[in-house]
C-alpha atoms as one frame of an Amber mdcrd trajectory, in Angstrom:
protein
 113.250  71.442  88.201 113.801  74.031  90.751 110.142  74.695  91.203 109.514
  70.620  91.923 109.023  71.626  95.457 106.285  74.151  94.602 104.635  71.626
  92.518 104.486  69.215  95.124 103.552  71.699  97.438 100.562  72.889  95.357
  99.451  69.262  94.901  99.353  68.736  98.624  97.207  71.771  98.874  94.625
  70.070  96.642  94.888  66.810  98.012  93.746  68.301 101.576  90.929  70.686
  99.984  87.552  70.218 102.004  85.723  69.888  98.349  87.802  66.883  97.290
  87.769  65.347 100.777  83.523  65.559 100.762  83.420  64.191  97.124  85.987
  61.372  97.715  83.711  60.235 101.032  81.370  58.493  98.676  82.839  55.601
  97.626  85.984  54.183  98.679  89.093  55.989  97.252  89.537  57.827 100.336
  92.263  55.823 101.460  94.072  56.040  98.454  93.779  59.757  98.109  95.500
  59.777 101.831  98.334  57.565 100.876  99.146  59.704  97.962  99.146  62.696
 100.203 101.212  61.052 102.973 103.724  59.805 100.031 104.263  63.071  98.639
 104.725  64.828 102.065 107.778  62.103 102.403 108.866  63.174  99.296 108.751
  66.901  99.867 110.953  66.315 102.826 113.957  65.439 100.400 113.123  68.195
  97.434 115.433  71.049  99.286 118.297  68.981  99.596 117.788  67.343  95.838
 117.221  71.190  94.645 120.439  72.335  96.057 122.304  68.980  94.893 121.453
  68.832  91.314 123.788  71.523  89.728 126.572  69.147  88.394 124.416  65.785
  89.267 122.480  64.627  86.603 121.288  61.710  88.935 119.555  64.131  91.089
 118.373  66.237  88.071 116.903  63.180  86.749 114.963  62.100  89.781 113.555
  65.619  90.367 112.573  65.417  86.793 110.771  62.181  87.545 109.019  63.802
  90.890 108.010  66.696  89.042 106.427  64.556  86.282 104.280  62.399  88.512
 103.096  65.417  90.757 102.069  67.239  87.445 100.181  63.658  86.281  98.611
  63.525  90.010  97.564  67.128  90.028  95.753  66.834  86.522  93.973  63.386
  88.025  92.610  65.268  91.137  91.606  68.768  89.078  89.993  66.783  86.527
  88.184  64.944  89.253  87.018  67.851  91.110  85.987  69.755  88.100  83.659
  66.493  86.990  82.243  66.514  90.524  81.368  70.259  90.954  79.659  70.023
  87.192  77.629  67.185  88.084  76.566  68.988  91.572  75.614  72.023  89.915
  72.701  70.522  88.115  69.050  70.420  89.296  67.826  67.948  92.028  66.114
  65.916  89.008  69.053  65.880  87.084  71.303  65.171  89.943  69.609  61.740
  90.149  70.100  60.968  86.722  73.900  61.895  86.917  74.334  59.812  89.986
  75.822  56.832  87.767  78.506  59.434  86.013  79.632  60.456  89.661  80.189
  56.811  90.390  82.136  56.259  87.117  83.976  59.582  87.961  84.925  58.038
  91.388  86.255  54.584  89.834  88.221  56.613  87.406  89.878  58.645  89.607
  90.670  55.237  91.708  92.085  53.467  88.920  94.357  56.472  87.922  95.676
  57.299  91.687  96.570  53.393  91.518  98.616  54.308  88.224 100.335  57.052
  90.096 101.320  54.887  92.921 102.979  52.344  90.446 105.203  55.194  89.435
 106.109  56.391  92.899 107.420  53.315  94.052 109.193  53.216  91.022 110.545
  56.537  91.852 111.459  55.594  95.448 112.922  52.858  94.176 115.150  54.688
  91.798 116.899  56.728  94.614 119.051  53.313  95.165 119.175  52.814  91.562
 120.655  56.154  91.191 123.019  55.773  93.943 121.256  58.980  95.701 119.970
  57.525  98.743 121.632  60.226 101.015 119.694  62.804  99.908 117.865  64.932
 102.737 120.306  63.483 105.487 121.271  66.860 106.994 123.150  68.434 103.469
 123.199  71.962 103.934 120.960  73.815 101.463 120.784  76.766  99.362 118.516
  78.887 101.895 119.175  82.102 102.840 121.014  82.649 106.239 118.719  84.566
 107.915 114.674  83.325 107.659 112.415  86.179 106.196 111.204  86.944 109.702
 114.832  88.149 110.515 115.496  89.669 107.437 112.160  91.702 107.397 113.416
  93.128 110.725 117.349  93.420 110.202 117.654  94.866 106.682 117.242  98.593
 105.993 114.186 100.016 103.590 114.540  98.478  99.989 115.821 101.471  97.925
 116.762 101.731  93.863 120.047 100.905  92.888 123.148 102.477  94.334 124.415
 105.282  92.026 128.065 104.901  91.980 131.032 105.229  89.278 128.654 107.452
  87.045 129.114 111.022  88.879 131.360 112.350  85.682 129.217 110.653  83.031
 125.968 112.037  84.880 127.433 115.860  84.964 128.409 115.744  81.103 125.029
 114.468  80.129 123.537 117.126  82.241 125.046 119.906  80.220 124.397 118.291
  77.006 120.739 118.262  78.095 120.161 121.753  79.123 122.781 123.446  77.429
 124.733 123.336  73.958 123.353 123.840  70.787 119.927 124.692  70.272 119.109
 122.384  67.198 117.104 119.052  68.410 120.286 116.987  69.285 120.115 112.928
  69.892 121.955 112.253  72.976 122.871 108.757  73.003 123.984 106.531  75.985
 125.801 103.432  74.774 127.224 100.314  76.566 126.698  96.559  76.945 123.788
  94.890  79.380 124.310  95.270  82.619 126.339  98.204  82.537 123.846 100.952
  83.834 122.900 102.769  80.988 118.877 102.707  82.047 120.003 103.519  85.427
 122.096 106.646  84.536 119.809 107.882  82.340 116.620 107.646  84.518 118.444
 109.613  87.040 119.111 112.217  84.778 115.198 112.163  83.715 114.007 112.699
  87.041 116.534 115.390  88.384 115.078 118.783  89.096 117.102 120.768  86.795
 116.804 118.789  83.996 112.716 118.505  84.415 112.252 122.043  85.010 114.291
 122.755  81.841 111.631 121.420  79.252 108.275 121.968  78.620 107.194 118.350
  77.957 108.798 114.641  78.846 108.324 111.391  77.750 109.883 107.953  78.860
 109.579 105.242  76.533 110.884 101.778  76.566 111.534 100.403  73.185 112.945
  96.680  73.592 113.446  94.175  70.711 109.849  93.418  70.149 108.661  97.084
  69.336 105.702  98.688  67.801 105.800 102.092  66.504 102.302 102.759  66.547
 102.007 101.624  70.008 105.185 103.955  71.175 104.020 106.703  69.638 100.709
 106.138  71.410 102.396 106.099  74.717 103.168 109.487  73.683  99.873 110.377
  72.829  98.501 109.145  76.294 101.699 110.662  78.153 100.872 114.369  76.883
  97.164 114.083  76.046  97.713 114.901  72.577  94.304 113.795  71.103  91.730
 111.545  72.839  92.453 107.490  72.576  89.660 106.890  70.746  90.532 108.852
  67.959  93.883 107.962  67.525  92.899 104.600  67.203  91.339 105.381  63.619
  94.523 106.895  62.723  97.539 105.526  60.445 101.049 105.783  61.891 101.884
 108.336  59.756  98.845 110.570  60.925  99.913 110.097  64.369 103.443 110.932
  63.773 102.232 114.224  61.927 100.034 114.723  64.620 102.746 114.632  67.763
 105.185 116.692  65.417 102.527 119.551  65.207 102.137 119.486  68.832 105.501
 119.273  69.693 106.488 122.451  67.285 106.048 125.293  69.889 107.337 123.324
  72.858 110.909 122.418  74.485 110.758 118.658  74.962 112.328 115.873  76.056
 112.151 112.183  74.959 113.986 109.004  76.148 113.905 106.087  74.217 115.304
 103.367  76.175 116.765 100.137  75.147 116.791 100.971  71.594 118.109  98.185
  69.296 117.904  98.839  65.569 118.481 101.999  63.174 114.650 101.072  61.687
 113.182 101.240  65.150 114.677 105.008  65.223 113.663 105.682  61.386 110.073
 104.854  62.484 109.842 107.408  65.021 111.890 110.165  64.362 109.547 112.190
  62.194 107.635 112.826  65.529 110.429 114.908  66.902 110.702 117.827  65.070
 113.498 120.330  65.172 112.411 123.899  66.068 115.982 124.991  67.205 114.704
 125.764  70.546 116.753 123.153  72.495 114.952 120.092  72.455 116.445 116.847
  73.191 115.844 113.198  72.419 117.802 110.407  74.403 118.644 107.104  73.226
 120.136 104.394  75.418 121.211 101.493  73.050 124.264  98.262  73.127 124.659
  99.718  69.562 126.810 102.265  68.500 126.174 102.130  65.048 122.099 103.178
  65.814 123.399 105.919  67.752 125.404 107.522  64.966 122.758 106.945  62.560
 120.656 108.549  64.867 122.608 111.794  64.999 125.958 111.958  63.278 126.772
 115.388  64.653 126.751 114.258  68.531 129.091 111.966  69.524 128.002 109.003
  71.340 128.470 108.736  75.111 130.308 105.107  75.897 129.729 104.537  79.838
 132.904 102.442  80.922 133.182  99.521  83.002 133.373 100.309  86.955 136.969
 100.843  88.018 138.583  98.715  90.974 137.574 101.060  93.398 134.063 102.397
  92.644 133.457  98.404  91.908 134.423  97.970  95.365 132.180 100.566  96.803
 129.318  99.355  95.107 129.750  96.026  96.186 130.152  97.020  99.836 126.919
  99.237  99.796 125.101  95.771  98.225 126.544  93.413 100.495 126.911  95.288
 104.016 123.492  97.494 103.943 123.326  97.247 107.441 126.839  98.437 108.011
 126.561 101.783 105.926 128.441  99.960 103.134 131.566  98.842 105.586 133.050
  95.412 104.518 134.373  93.576 107.549 138.370  93.234 107.699 138.254  89.716
 107.613 136.350  89.678 104.292 138.277  92.265 102.315 140.585  90.234 100.583
 138.305  87.349  99.517 135.531  90.238  98.697 138.099  91.966  96.588 138.766
  88.615  94.538 135.167  88.245  94.164 134.387  91.880  92.794 137.609  91.394
  90.428 135.538  88.443  88.929 132.941  90.909  88.099 135.267  92.888  85.793
 133.712  96.100  86.557 130.002  95.448  85.090 127.718  97.146  87.666 124.616
  94.377  86.859 127.311  91.499  87.930 128.323  93.302  91.031 125.155  94.041
  92.710 123.586  90.679  91.948 126.517  88.869  93.572 126.449  91.396  96.196
 122.800  90.469  96.950 123.632  87.093  97.034 126.259  87.604  99.522 124.374
  89.864 101.781 122.261  86.490 102.896 125.628  84.306 103.578 127.674  83.636
 106.481 131.260  84.279 106.249 132.224  80.737 105.977 130.270  80.367 102.540
 132.143  83.100 100.804 134.706  80.881  99.715 132.044  78.495  98.065 130.732
  81.271  96.102 133.957  82.532  94.914 134.741  79.228  93.586 131.511  78.800
  91.721 132.130  81.918  89.635 133.021  80.705  86.167 132.752  83.557  83.444
 135.005  85.173  81.089 135.558  87.644  78.167 134.462  86.513  74.855 135.200
  88.980  71.748 134.779  92.191  74.103 131.262  90.904  75.617 131.207  89.756
  79.274 129.113  86.270  79.969 127.636  87.327  82.962 124.917  84.391  82.825
 127.378  82.674  85.516 127.117  84.870  88.115 123.144  85.455  87.510 122.507
  81.935  87.232 124.509  81.439  90.701 122.141  83.909  92.176 118.984  82.071
  91.030 120.442  78.755  92.697 121.061  80.469  95.558 117.522  81.842  96.100
 115.670  79.826  99.010 113.106  77.187  97.464 110.273  79.490  98.148 111.696
  81.935  95.865 112.784  80.269  93.086 109.194  79.506  91.506 108.433  83.168
  92.245 111.174  84.490  90.312 110.571  82.335  87.475 107.055  83.875  87.132
 108.653  86.960  86.210 109.556  85.529  83.155 105.823  86.195  82.033 106.087
  89.825  81.520 107.080  91.382  78.278 110.448  93.000  77.737 111.060  96.233
  80.035 107.511  95.411  81.164 106.772  97.739  84.393 104.489  95.577  86.463
 102.362  96.436  89.192 103.303  94.778  92.495 100.060  94.292  93.808  98.622
  92.682  90.487 101.976  90.124  90.681 101.240  89.201  94.363  97.727  88.521
  93.509  98.847  86.330  91.012 101.339  84.576  93.306  98.853  83.797  95.434
  96.260  82.376  93.119  99.356  80.208  91.873  99.809  78.768  95.087 103.429
  80.150  95.259 102.912  81.789  98.606 103.154  79.646 101.954 100.515  80.648
 104.988 102.543  82.255 107.671 100.882  82.755 111.136  98.319  85.725 111.373
  99.916  87.206 108.130  97.726  87.473 104.995  99.238  86.069 101.458  99.500
  89.637 100.578 101.678  90.440 103.434 104.083  87.209 102.931 103.954  88.195
  98.868 105.332  91.548 100.055 108.434  89.941 102.005 108.979  87.726  99.005
 109.377  90.855  96.458 111.304  92.644  98.953 113.687  89.821  99.263 114.105
  89.507  95.410 114.698  93.006  95.666 117.356  93.278  98.289 119.272  90.183
  95.989 119.224  92.397  93.167 116.816  90.114  91.353 113.909  92.669  90.962
 114.500  96.567  90.542 112.179  98.875  91.819 110.441 101.080  89.291 108.171
 103.439  90.843 107.012 104.120  94.412 103.679 105.205  95.767 103.056 108.334
  97.685 103.559 106.573 100.706 107.106 105.250  99.378 105.906 101.942  98.937
 106.766  99.752  96.055 104.238 100.470  93.534 105.888  99.141  90.457 108.897
  96.812  89.500 110.970  95.334  86.531 113.424  92.768  85.787 116.711  93.437
  83.951 116.427  91.886  80.350 119.378  89.630  81.164 117.690  88.371  84.189
 114.778  87.944  82.359 116.202  85.831  79.690 117.597  83.592  82.753 114.217
  83.310  84.093 112.706  82.368  80.956 115.734  79.643  80.412 115.232  78.286
  83.590 111.330  78.427  83.379 111.001  76.482  80.181 113.629  73.968  81.121
 111.296  72.797  84.152 108.144  73.035  82.127 107.074  75.983  84.453 106.405
  78.590  81.720 106.370  78.865  78.072 107.068  82.237  76.362 105.157  83.030
  72.634 105.786  86.270  70.305 104.077  87.089  67.088 100.705  85.997  65.871
 101.121  82.324  66.435  98.477  80.217  68.100  98.002  80.585  71.780  98.538
  77.369  73.854 100.034  75.258  71.354 100.295  71.268  72.577 103.330  72.208
  75.380 103.478  70.659  78.423 104.229  73.689  80.081 101.487  74.783  82.866
 101.868  78.344  82.170 101.781  80.252  78.881 102.383  83.744  78.282 101.959
  85.182  74.555 102.998  88.429  73.788 101.614  90.351  70.736 103.705  93.581
  69.631 101.710  94.147  66.134  98.395  96.248  66.655  95.197  94.771  65.524
  96.231  91.277  65.756  93.838  88.602  65.836  94.415  86.066  68.535  94.002
  82.248  67.155  92.735  79.659  69.937  92.385  76.700  68.024  94.452  73.944
  70.410  93.176  72.398  73.668  96.125  72.295  76.238  94.405  70.472  79.178
  97.326  70.883  81.278  97.344  74.510  81.226  97.097  76.118  84.497  97.931
  79.934  83.316  97.174  81.852  80.444  98.265  85.119  80.376  98.240  87.106
  77.153  99.934  90.720  76.528  99.157  92.575  73.662 100.864  96.074  72.698
  98.124  98.639  71.319  95.353  96.032  71.029  94.393  92.906  69.597  90.921
  90.901  69.159  89.654  87.573  70.007  86.324  86.449  67.700  83.591  85.787
  70.086  83.549  81.793  68.812  87.470  81.765  69.971  86.223  83.328  73.224
  84.120  80.709  73.870  86.621  78.337  72.935  89.105  80.043  75.328  86.647
  79.923  78.321  85.688  76.450  77.510  89.084  74.532  76.368  91.006  75.297
  79.172  88.784  74.320  81.993  91.740  73.863  84.695  92.921  77.223  84.679
  93.669  79.032  87.781  94.998  82.511  86.335  93.813  84.033  83.283  95.208
  87.628  82.045  94.059  89.243  79.226  95.843  92.645  78.599  95.030  94.746
  75.687  92.624  91.904  74.267  89.566  93.946  73.211  86.549  91.701  74.257
  83.396  93.524  74.674  81.685  90.536  76.359  82.549  87.744  78.137  81.038
  84.540  77.358  78.754  82.524  80.053  81.286  79.796  79.361  83.587  81.776
  82.101  81.386  80.440  84.809  82.874  76.955  84.138  86.551  77.403  85.197
  85.767  76.189  88.413  89.305  76.238  89.256  90.039  79.886  88.469  91.640
  81.911  91.488  92.510  85.065  89.685  91.069  86.911  86.581  92.473  90.053
  85.302  91.328  92.047  82.039  92.924  95.144  81.327  92.447  97.791  78.506
  89.482  95.994  77.077  85.905  97.210  75.684  83.951  95.447  78.706  80.393
  96.364  79.428  79.319  93.983  81.875  80.124  90.368  83.631  77.920  87.834
  82.904  76.154  86.377  85.913  77.691  83.089  85.086  80.700  84.650  86.621
  79.133  83.818  90.165  79.921  79.941  89.546  83.790  80.888  90.272  83.927
  79.193  93.830  87.590  79.733  94.120  88.079  83.260  92.509  90.192  85.157
  94.670  90.630  88.452  92.329  88.513  89.665  90.165  90.228  92.584  88.449
  88.471  94.704  85.169  89.884  97.928  83.444  87.639  99.095  80.435  87.027
 101.955  78.342  83.501 101.648  79.291  81.285 101.757  82.099  81.102  98.011
  83.840  78.314  96.406  85.528  79.084  93.663  88.065  76.372  91.040  88.615
  74.862  90.600  92.186  76.097  86.978  91.458  79.186  87.612  93.275  77.786
  87.034  96.471  78.392  83.353  95.522  82.194  84.167  95.308  83.073  82.722
  98.662  86.921  83.131  98.491  86.805  86.477  96.975  89.937  88.601  98.337
  90.141  91.675  95.534  87.334  93.013  93.526  88.813  96.073  91.511  86.579
  97.353  88.660  87.930 100.683  86.710  86.565 102.664  83.935  89.205 104.826
  81.979  87.806 107.528  79.944  90.507 107.898  77.345  89.558 111.095  76.257
  89.875 112.653  79.663  92.262 110.515  81.383  90.099 110.175  84.454  88.843
 106.973  85.971  85.116 106.070  86.485  83.535 104.018  88.629  81.763 100.214
  88.304  78.223  99.730  89.465  77.280  96.728  91.145  73.466  95.393  90.238
  71.047  94.607  92.614  71.458  93.841  96.401  73.798  90.982  96.568  74.738
  89.961 100.211  78.614  90.951  99.859  78.773  90.468 103.818  79.062  86.450
 102.961  82.391  87.090 101.575  83.876  87.244 104.295  87.704  87.496 102.771
  87.014  90.538 100.732  89.930  92.759 101.371  89.749  95.216  98.443  86.273
  96.698  96.965  87.638  99.269  94.937  86.012 102.174  92.455  82.203 101.131
  92.750  79.142 103.336  92.888  77.056 103.316  96.043  73.617 101.254  95.824
  71.521  99.335  97.462  74.269  96.582  98.320  75.405  98.881 101.095  72.615
  98.315 103.212  73.344  95.837 105.907  76.609  94.651 104.248  79.378  97.494
 104.278  79.872  97.471 107.866  80.067  93.551 107.912  82.758  93.430 105.813
  85.427  93.830 108.483  88.275  92.275 106.742  88.032  95.246 104.027  91.666
  97.008 103.606  91.109  99.208 100.511  87.397 100.803  99.763  86.623 103.423
  96.844  82.847 104.608  96.496  81.287 107.053  94.698  78.317 108.815  96.059
  76.470 110.218  92.751  73.147 111.862  92.350  71.284 108.572  93.513  74.123
 107.623  96.106  73.548 110.665  98.020  70.698 108.626 100.088  73.435 106.168
 101.048  75.201 108.698 102.959  74.404 107.909 106.374  74.552 104.087 105.466
  78.159 104.988 104.384  79.193 106.804 108.074  77.478 104.234 109.944  79.502
 101.470 108.160  82.924 102.639 107.692  83.551 102.951 111.275  83.229  99.074
 111.678  85.980  98.405 109.272  88.752  97.868 111.863  91.211  96.661 109.070
  90.686  99.566 106.425  93.691 101.547 105.991  92.723 103.110 102.236  89.481
 105.029 101.402  88.487 106.791  98.479  85.099 108.911  98.219  83.780 110.883
  95.457  80.780 112.471  95.475  78.644 115.190  97.429  78.385 114.849 100.964
  76.360 116.764 103.453  79.224 116.549 105.927  82.202 114.927 106.795  82.149
 112.124 109.457  83.438 113.310 112.804  87.053 111.939 113.566  85.917 109.390
 115.963  83.805 107.768 112.914  87.012 107.026 110.508  88.802 103.742 111.381
  91.612 103.897 113.635  93.879 101.935 111.041  93.270 104.472 108.108  96.439
 105.847 106.440  95.346 106.910 103.171  92.345 109.039 102.181  91.053 110.578
  98.932  88.096 113.022  98.606  87.006 114.238  95.079  83.630 116.214  94.451
  82.564 116.292  97.942  81.167 119.534  97.738  82.243 120.146 101.380  81.252
 123.920 102.649  83.417 123.158 106.202  86.972 123.044 106.297  87.861 119.396
 106.108  91.040 119.766 107.610  89.541 120.559 110.889  88.088 117.184 111.344
  90.750 115.039 109.332  94.065 116.715 111.353  92.589 114.732 114.199  93.455
 111.208 112.359  96.537 110.064 114.312  97.687 107.626 111.802  96.767 109.102
 108.237  99.822 109.495 105.812  98.540 110.511 102.721  95.633 112.939 102.085
  94.602 113.844  98.524  91.831 116.512  98.224  90.854 116.862  94.882  88.359
 118.602  92.595  85.653 120.315  94.322  85.978 118.278  97.455  85.837 121.895
  99.407  84.116 124.641  98.140  85.500 127.523 100.904  87.865 129.817 100.394
  89.829 129.201 103.540  92.059 126.367 105.285  93.639 125.901 108.327  95.880
 123.435 110.336  96.447 123.652 113.840  99.560 123.324 115.789  98.808 119.665
 116.653  97.260 118.781 113.291  97.973 115.876 111.145 100.859 114.350 113.634
 102.037 111.399 110.816 100.806 113.001 107.697 103.551 112.434 105.034 102.093
 113.358 101.685  99.609 116.048 101.109  97.776 116.622  97.613  95.432 119.767
  96.722  93.717 119.663  93.308  91.447 122.161  91.589  90.380 123.874  94.818
  89.111 127.437  95.080  90.911 128.090  98.104  92.227 131.377  98.664  94.050
 131.349 101.875  95.676 128.483 103.745  97.039 128.834 107.337  99.378 126.350
 108.652 100.415 126.920 112.508 104.011 126.293 113.828 103.757 122.540 114.782
 101.536 121.146 112.244 102.093 118.465 109.985 105.775 117.602 111.567 106.390
 114.155 109.484 105.052 115.903 105.982 107.496 114.805 103.294 105.825 115.706
  99.864 103.264 118.420  99.017 101.606 118.769  95.732  99.524 121.601  94.626
  97.905 121.649  91.151  95.435 123.934  89.362  94.581 125.780  92.750  94.582
 129.216  90.485  92.745 131.437  93.465  95.275 130.165  95.929  97.155 133.600
  96.449 100.300 132.117  98.502 101.913 129.481 100.487 101.179 129.168 104.108
 103.931 130.982 106.348 103.829 127.881 108.610 105.720 125.900 105.913 108.986
 127.185 106.852 108.661 125.373 110.120 107.887 122.069 108.382 111.350 120.808
 108.016 110.999 117.293 107.118 109.893 118.584 103.874 111.665 117.194 101.306
 109.738 117.582  98.045 107.306 120.622  96.856 105.694 120.236  93.517 103.657
 123.109  92.237 101.576 122.055  89.119  99.664 124.548  86.552  99.461 127.282
  88.908  99.212 131.121  87.754 102.306 132.984  87.007 102.275 135.125  90.243
 101.847 132.283  92.561 105.229 131.069  90.781 106.977 134.125  90.714 106.657
 133.839  94.796 108.668 130.948  94.293 111.573 132.377  93.031 114.950 131.700
  94.308 116.083 134.521  96.568 113.870 136.870  95.196 110.278 135.591  95.445
 108.494 136.606  98.438 107.766 133.059  99.359 111.309 131.910  99.243 111.799
 132.170 102.781 109.455 129.633 103.313 110.450 126.737 100.847 114.153 127.424
 100.866 115.045 124.557 103.470 112.817 121.782 101.112 115.927 119.897  98.691
 113.509 119.664  95.721 111.035 122.202  94.467 109.448 121.258  90.892 107.359
 123.851  89.186 105.563 122.734  86.023 103.173 124.792  83.897 101.570 123.032
  81.244  97.989 124.654  81.565  97.437 123.848  78.155  97.570 120.317  78.627
  95.405 120.250  81.676  92.162 122.208  80.230  90.500 119.174  78.878  90.569
 117.730  82.152  88.779 120.595  83.896  85.500 119.124  83.732  85.176 115.554
  84.533  81.878 113.814  83.844  79.501 112.965  87.023  81.125 110.336  89.302
  84.866 110.638  88.014  87.914 111.257  89.965
């Protein structure tokens, strides 16, 4: 029921759609649709208040259920009608005349069905009096945040990872176990109930420089309940590049284990198995981790102490305690008063103490309730305190009372966005851009002034993070939020609420996808590699289908055609790990589709019929084969993000997709992302007109060099462009004035530049991220002047033949992170680095031993240059990198 408001909002968007209005103009059902729109707008005025009052009031809950059902019925009528009209209009003129009668029949049918909906709405309106809930919407206080999103955006500090409070002694003890003690391969176990902070503590350890530098190889594996041993081992293969992905796919699980074990025999390694539930899970993996008496470590986080003892009877499990009263209070204040540096106003201390006491020292409960109260006025705290109801049962804390309270307190616009997170598999790290694009496709984001939907979505996500409903998993080089995850207890809450409201249904295992459920969204999770996905049920109501296959799964060709012909009302279709070699032409029939994502597939091309998707906003394909995009994409007027990527598993390199022919991409005026495509005829008279582009990735291959001039002339016109990725030979770098003024992120590779690119790039006033990768520059010297790179925060130099790098004092005054990798002839760090006082992290990867010796603490020749840097990470695993030295043409 909590998503009813979003259901009605989406319906109103459809009722005002221009295509629908044009279709209805033909005959006299326009008045009926306008009545329908007006009535649902009136209903929407009551929904926010009703949502706040439904808890504990069955009458309001039933009324909301009725509103949801009639809105769904109306949506089905409208979607089926627009699908029918669009299908009729797509035929030729002669056949169009033949089908004129069919169009009249469709209009008559939609008119009679709207009459049926009108009768239902009358009944629902009358039921407010019958139920005795006439006063809904008469000024009652709703459960929206105390601050508007705009105000919150301006007053809140940057969103960061969960505060680390109360684990200092545990951290020190575990660090000693990892880097000292016995030489045998020990299994170090961190044990505790859900929400106690096992993963938070272990991740902090895993990412600590002293721990990282102690081991040759590292791997983090999220196990969860639905684990697949083969898939988990393949994660290690990909992480360490032990063998090519294609070869591993042909091996059985015993062979994969033996291969990893052989690889690790002469290395000191650290492997984290996060959230392992059973002894069987450990038994399936343990033989991959040999004991060579060299100090290697395996870390387990688990809720089951028996699993820890089974894994290593000689190591005493480290059981995390609950936070004491003082620690709980510190954590609570940090979450509740981030703008006051964790200082609680004196008048709230007593009540805040009572609220913290109800959390019984459980960190997840404290941060969630703190996130809730951070958006509350002080006068609302007492109501929150009274609403908390939970207790200890058999030694376990029932946290759902607090979690449910925090969910119910979400503003109406965030509730469906939170419920949407339940679709991801357990412990899944989802990319924020992918999520926000799906939110937009689902109609869950509200238009707001001049902001793009993507910017609104970023605000929504940040507010969920601020409220501790979502956790940051990783950040980009610019410190933006790259990926997130949701705690499994909050995920359980999301799934429970979503199922009750027919918002989302989750399916596990190899059962038929999309059964006769009434839920509008369906997510299927397949854990067993090699599964065949059965698609034998038609669910006309379905609007979103998401399939996640760990390892890989197959859809037979005829079943694939069924997928694209049976679910004609889909708005979102996402296939991960589903091995499809070609898409059937029937995909062009999904005229309502807004988002199509297909990752970890074997696609080689997209059918020309994909151009028949007039509403598609995002087309994202990641394949192990080269992708060709048909020229018919020019017809997709609503396209905002076109992302094609080829992953060469053997070498872990991204390659570039190809756009066929000379499509008029300038017709796609909303295009914001055009990523990882080869230069071609499509650029002529087109690229410079894509003025809404934010992100562009282009490869200038052997034939693409003739388009270098077109490229230079075009990018200067792209006023909104902030991210540019170029690969391939350039005769010369464009002048600094020829780059877009808003450019913040630039990556160059295989450019073969003969003149120092820094002389030009240092003049880009807004550049924050710069990557100079393999063969981007062929010269032996580089230099940065005293006024260069005023806003640069991240710099990466990789696989360059530079011998000397000079850095004048005053250059790069904002640099935070420097990474130097495989620049094997670079003699030393520039002396000017000592003046870059902002630098907080230096990473040196796969550099010669002579270079590394210069960095040794107190005695290295370059130590004076880096002694002020808090984090210096040196990695020397050249064996891993040698397989990647010579990427194929057109790869990064």
